[in-house]
C-alpha positions in Angstrom: -55.3 -67.0 -62.2 -54.5 -64.1 -59.8 -56.8 -63.5 -56.9 -58.8 -60.4 -57.2 -59.6 -58.0 -54.3 -63.3 -59.0 -54.5 -62.5 -62.6 -54.1 -60.3 -61.9 -51.1 -63.1 -60.0 -49.5 -65.6 -62.7 -50.3 -63.5 -65.5 -48.8 -62.3 -63.5 -45.9 -58.7 -64.2 -46.7 -56.0 -61.6 -46.8 -54.8 -60.4 -50.2 -51.2 -60.1 -51.0 -50.9 -56.6 -52.4 -49.8 -53.7 -50.1 -52.6 -51.8 -48.3 -50.3 -48.9 -47.5 -52.3 -45.7 -48.0 -50.9 -42.2 -48.3 -51.5 -39.7 -45.6 -54.4 -37.5 -46.4 -57.9 -36.5 -45.5 -58.2 -38.9 -42.6 -55.3 -37.3 -40.6 -56.4 -33.8 -41.5 -60.0 -34.5 -40.4 -58.8 -36.0 -37.1 -56.5 -33.1 -36.4 -59.2 -30.6 -37.3 -61.7 -32.1 -34.9 -59.1 -32.2 -32.1 -58.0 -28.6 -32.8 -61.6 -27.3 -32.8 -62.3 -29.1 -29.5 -59.2 -27.6 -27.9 -60.0 -24.1 -29.4 -63.6 -24.3 -28.2 -62.6 -25.3 -24.7 -59.8 -22.7 -24.5 -62.4 -20.0 -25.5 -65.1 -21.0 -23.0 -63.0 -22.8 -20.4 -60.2 -21.6 -18.1 -57.4 -19.6 -19.6 -54.3 -21.9 -19.1 -52.6 -21.2 -22.4 -50.4 -18.3 -21.2 -47.7 -20.8 -20.0 -47.3 -22.1 -23.6 -45.0 -19.2 -24.4 -42.7 -20.2 -21.5 -39.6 -22.0 -22.8 -39.2 -24.1 -19.6 -42.9 -25.2 -19.7 -42.5 -26.0 -23.4 -39.5 -28.2 -22.8 -40.8 -29.9 -19.7 -44.3 -30.6 -20.9 -43.8 -30.8 -24.7 -40.2 -31.0 -25.7 -38.8 -33.8 -23.5 -42.0 -35.9 -23.4 -42.1 -35.7 -27.2 -38.5 -36.7 -27.6 -39.0 -39.6 -25.2 -42.1 -40.7 -27.1 -40.3 -40.6 -30.5 -37.3 -42.5 -29.1 -39.6 -45.1 -27.6 -41.6 -45.5 -30.8 -38.5 -45.6 -32.9 -37.0 -48.4 -30.7 -40.1 -50.5 -31.0 -40.3 -49.9 -34.8 -36.6 -50.8 -35.3 -37.1 -54.0 -33.2 -40.1 -54.9 -35.4 -38.1 -54.3 -38.6 -35.2 -56.4 -37.3 -37.5 -59.3 -36.3 -38.9 -59.3 -39.9 -35.5 -58.9 -41.6 -33.7 -61.6 -39.5 -36.5 -64.1 -40.1 -37.3 -64.5 -36.4 -41.0 -64.4 -37.0 -41.1 -68.2 -37.3 -39.3 -68.7 -34.0 -41.4 -66.2 -32.2 -44.6 -67.6 -33.7 -43.7 -71.1 -32.4 -44.0 -69.8 -28.8 -47.7 -68.9 -29.2 -48.7 -71.4 -31.9 -50.7 -73.8 -29.6 -52.8 -70.8 -28.5 -53.1 -69.2 -32.0 -54.2 -72.4 -33.5 -57.2 -72.4 -31.2 -58.1 -68.8 -32.2 -58.1 -69.5 -36.0 -55.7 -66.6 -36.3 -52.7 -66.8 -38.6 -49.2 -67.2 -37.4 -48.5 -63.5 -37.8 -50.9 -62.8 -34.9 -48.8 -65.3 -32.8 -45.6 -63.4 -33.5 -47.2 -60.1 -32.4 -48.8 -61.8 -29.3 -45.4 -63.0 -28.2 -43.7 -59.6 -28.9 -46.5 -57.8 -27.0 -45.2 -59.1 -23.6 -42.1 -57.1 -24.2 -43.2 -54.1 -26.3 -46.6 -52.9 -27.4 -45.1 -50.7 -30.1 -43.2 -53.7 -31.6 -46.3 -55.8 -31.5 -48.4 -53.1 -33.3 -45.6 -52.6 -35.8 -45.6 -56.3 -36.7 -49.4 -56.3 -37.0 -49.4 -53.2 -39.1 -46.7 -54.6 -41.4 -48.6 -57.9 -41.8 -51.8 -55.9 -42.6 -50.0 -53.6 -45.2 -48.5 -56.7 -46.9 -51.9 -58.4 -47.1 -51.1 -61.2 -44.6 -54.0 -60.2 -42.3 -57.6 -59.3 -43.0 -59.2 -56.4 -41.1 -61.1 -58.8 -38.9 -57.9 -60.7 -38.1 -56.1 -57.5 -37.4 -58.8 -56.3 -34.9 -58.9 -59.6 -33.1 -55.1 -59.9 -32.9 -54.9 -56.3 -31.5 -57.6 -57.1 -28.9 -55.7 -60.3 -27.9 -52.5 -58.3 -27.4 -54.4 -55.7 -25.3 -55.5 -58.4 -22.8 -52.9 -60.4 -20.9 -49.8 -59.2 -22.7 -50.6 -55.6 -22.1 -51.5 -56.3 -18.4 -48.2 -58.1 -17.6 -46.2 -55.6 -19.6 -47.2 -52.7 -17.3 -47.6 -54.7 -14.1 -43.9 -54.5 -12.9 -43.9 -50.7 -13.1 -46.9 -50.2 -10.8 -47.2 -53.2 -8.6 -44.6 -52.4 -5.9 -45.5 -48.7 -5.8 -49.2 -49.5 -5.2 -48.4 -52.3 -2.8 -46.4 -49.9 -0.7 -49.3 -47.5 -0.6 -52.2 -49.9 0.0 -50.7 -53.1 1.4 -52.9 -56.2 1.1 -55.7 -54.2 -0.5 -53.4 -53.8 -3.5 -53.5 -57.6 -4.0 -57.3 -57.5 -4.2 -57.2 -54.6 -6.7 -54.6 -56.3 -8.9 -56.5 -59.6 -8.7 -59.6 -57.9 -10.0 -57.8 -56.1 -12.8 -56.1 -59.4 -13.7 -59.6 -61.1 -13.8 -60.7 -58.3 -16.2 -57.7 -58.9 -18.5 -58.3 -62.7 -18.4 -61.9 -62.1 -19.2 -60.9 -60.1 -22.3 -58.4 -62.8 -23.3 -61.0 -65.6 -23.1 -63.7 -63.6 -24.9 -61.3 -62.7 -27.8 -60.3 -66.4 -28.1 -64.0 -67.4 -28.2 -64.9 -64.8 -30.7 -62.0 -65.7 -32.9 -63.0 -69.3 -33.0 -66.6 -68.4 -33.8 -66.0 -65.6 -36.3 -62.9 -66.8 -38.2 -62.7 -69.9 -40.4 -60.0 -72.4 -39.5 -56.6 -71.4 -41.0 -55.2 -74.4 -42.7 -52.3 -72.7 -44.3 -49.8 -72.5 -41.5 -46.8 -71.8 -43.7 -44.9 -68.9 -42.3 -43.0 -66.5 -44.6 -39.7 -68.1 -45.5 -36.8 -67.2 -43.3 -34.5 -64.5 -44.5 -32.0 -65.7 -47.0 -28.5 -65.8 -46.0 -26.9 -62.4 -46.4 -24.0 -60.6 -44.7 -25.0 -58.6 -41.7 -23.9 -55.4 -43.4 -26.4 -55.7 -46.3 -29.1 -56.9 -43.9 -28.6 -54.0 -41.6 -28.5 -51.5 -44.5 -31.8 -52.9 -45.9 -33.4 -52.8 -42.4 -32.2 -49.3 -41.7 -33.6 -48.1 -45.1 -37.0 -49.5 -44.3 -36.9 -48.2 -40.8 -36.1 -44.6 -41.9 -39.0 -44.7 -44.5 -41.5 -45.8 -41.8 -40.1 -43.5 -39.2 -40.5 -40.5 -41.4 -44.1 -41.5 -42.0 -44.7 -42.0 -38.3 -43.2 -38.6 -37.4 -45.5 -36.9 -39.9 -48.4 -38.1 -37.8 -47.0 -38.3 -34.3 -45.6 -34.8 -34.2 -48.8 -32.8 -35.1 -51.0 -35.1 -33.1 -48.8 -34.8 -30.1 -48.7 -31.0 -30.3 -52.5 -30.9 -30.6 -52.9 -33.2 -27.6 -50.4 -31.0 -25.6 -52.5 -27.9 -26.4 -55.6 -29.7 -25.3 -53.9 -30.7 -22.1 -52.5 -27.3 -21.5 -55.9 -25.7 -22.0 -57.2 -28.0 -19.2 -59.4 -30.1 -21.5 -58.4 -33.4 -20.1 -58.6 -32.2 -16.5 -62.1 -31.0 -17.1 -63.1 -34.2 -19.0 -61.7 -36.3 -16.2 -63.5 -34.5 -13.5 -66.7 -34.5 -15.4 -66.5 -38.2 -16.1 -65.5 -39.0 -12.6 -68.5 -37.1 -11.2 -71.0 -38.7 -13.6 -69.7 -42.2 -13.1 -69.0 -42.3 -9.3 -71.5 -39.9 -7.7 -74.1 -42.6 -7.3 -71.8 -45.6 -6.8 -69.2 -44.7 -4.2 -69.4 -42.5 -1.1 -68.5 -38.8 -1.4 -65.3 -39.4 0.5 -64.1 -41.7 -2.4 -64.6 -39.0 -5.0 -61.1 -37.8 -4.3 -59.7 -41.2 -5.1 -61.5 -41.3 -8.5 -60.6 -37.7 -9.4 -56.9 -38.1 -8.5 -56.8 -41.4 -10.4 -58.0 -39.6 -13.6 -56.6 -36.1 -13.6 -53.2 -36.7 -12.0 -50.4 -39.2 -12.2 -51.5 -42.8 -11.5 -49.8 -42.8 -8.0 -51.9 -39.9 -6.8 -55.1 -41.9 -6.8 -53.5 -44.7 -4.9 -51.9 -42.3 -2.5 -55.3 -40.7 -1.8 -56.8 -44.2 -1.4 -54.0 -45.2 1.0 -54.6 -42.1 3.2 -58.3 -42.7 3.4 -57.8 -46.3 4.2 -55.3 -45.6 6.9 -57.5 -42.9 8.5 -60.5 -45.1 8.5 -62.4 -42.8 6.2 -63.2 -45.6 3.8 -63.6 -49.4 4.2 -61.2 -51.5 2.1 -64.1 -52.6 -0.2 -65.0 -48.9 -0.9 -61.4 -48.2 -1.7 -61.1 -51.1 -4.2 -64.4 -50.1 -5.8 -63.3 -46.4 -6.1 -60.0 -47.5 -7.7 -61.8 -49.7 -10.2 -64.1 -46.7 -11.1 -61.0 -44.5 -11.4 -59.5 -47.2 -13.7 -62.6 -47.1 -15.9 -62.8 -43.3 -16.1 -59.1 -42.8 -16.7 -59.0 -45.2 -19.6 -60.4 -42.9 -22.3 -58.6 -39.9 -20.9 -55.2 -41.6 -20.8 -55.7 -43.2 -24.2 -56.3 -39.8 -25.8 -53.3 -38.3 -24.1 -50.7 -41.1 -24.4 -51.7 -43.8 -26.9 -53.5 -41.9 -29.7 -50.3 -40.6 -31.3 -48.7 -44.1 -31.3 -51.7 -45.8 -32.9 -52.2 -43.1 -35.5 -48.6 -43.2 -36.4 -48.1 -47.0 -36.5 -51.3 -47.6 -38.4 -53.2 -45.3 -40.8 -54.6 -42.4 -38.8 -58.3 -43.4 -38.9 -57.5 -47.1 -38.7 -55.3 -46.5 -35.6 -58.1 -44.4 -34.0 -60.6 -47.2 -34.6 -58.4 -49.9 -33.2 -57.6 -47.8 -30.1 -61.2 -46.9 -29.5 -62.3 -50.5 -29.8 -59.6 -51.8 -27.6 -60.3 -49.3 -24.9 -64.0 -49.9 -25.1 -63.5 -53.6 -24.5 -61.1 -52.8 -21.6 -63.6 -50.5 -20.0 -66.4 -53.1 -20.4 -64.4 -55.8 -18.7 -63.4 -53.7 -15.7 -67.0 -52.5 -15.3 -68.2 -56.1 -15.3 -65.6 -57.1 -12.7 -66.5 -54.0 -10.6 -70.2 -54.9 -10.7 -69.5 -58.5 -9.6 -67.2 -57.2 -6.8 -69.8 -54.6 -5.7 -72.5 -57.3 -5.6 -70.3 -59.7 -3.7 -69.3 -57.1 -1.0 -73.0 -56.0 -0.6 -74.5 -59.5 -0.3 -71.6 -61.8 0.8 -68.7 -59.8 2.1 
């Protein structure tokens, strides 16, 4: 007798029918809210929208970043489709299977966890595909996404920032990265514990059968067809979301939001001299905050403990701002719009909570021990 949807919900097991939903009111509502926020800020805030009509500004701040984002997302999406088509999910799942067995998550989560060390887009594509095909429940999807956002996400971005920050801060950079690693490890362990407590043991470890032998030409044609279908759907979401985010940024919304959050969070926690570190870390490129910290450290304006604490606060405040600017289009495109927004918000909330906890422990230690 076929399993009904109600039975699947009652047992907590994923159904097998597709959960793919058409684009509709969720996306329109999200864009409407963002557009209203940007319009309201542009009306009452500073007038920075004049440069939008400049072709050079449009290409430098919208055109080229959008092309780069689309290429990046398309590459991750194609990689995810190839992994599925070539039947490599079983091989990738084996790498993380000892860990995944302890989390009570299915093997699809292990495949995405392994892929997340190389590409967050590919990992999210694999999770989204498994969700749409009914191989993951919503609870499993959330926990698997949080697991990917812990250690895999940390080590994925570490090589691009470590040597730059070390050149600016020297040995203090090791302390900062050690604390952010502790926060990532804390998230990792908490998700594992929650998964063991919340999810029932998964006895069915049978992975989807490997792809049947077919010539590479047919396999590539099938993969390319699926890739184009998903890419078109992604572009329908990414393009308007990216444009709205660009208009918000051009209107100065994120700069205002970053300064406001930086002032609220840090004014009673770090010295006034450290405010520049926090503000630069939020409203400018990531190197600006570290450069400001390095200058204050070299001049003796701040002790190394205050520099580290200011950088942690900047990390906390920058998280929601950068998530809105850089990650929201990806998540809303790969997942359903509202679903992607929920996953992103939850992941960033957990990340902020872990860094705040580490910062509190570090602040207490420097005040009472250090």
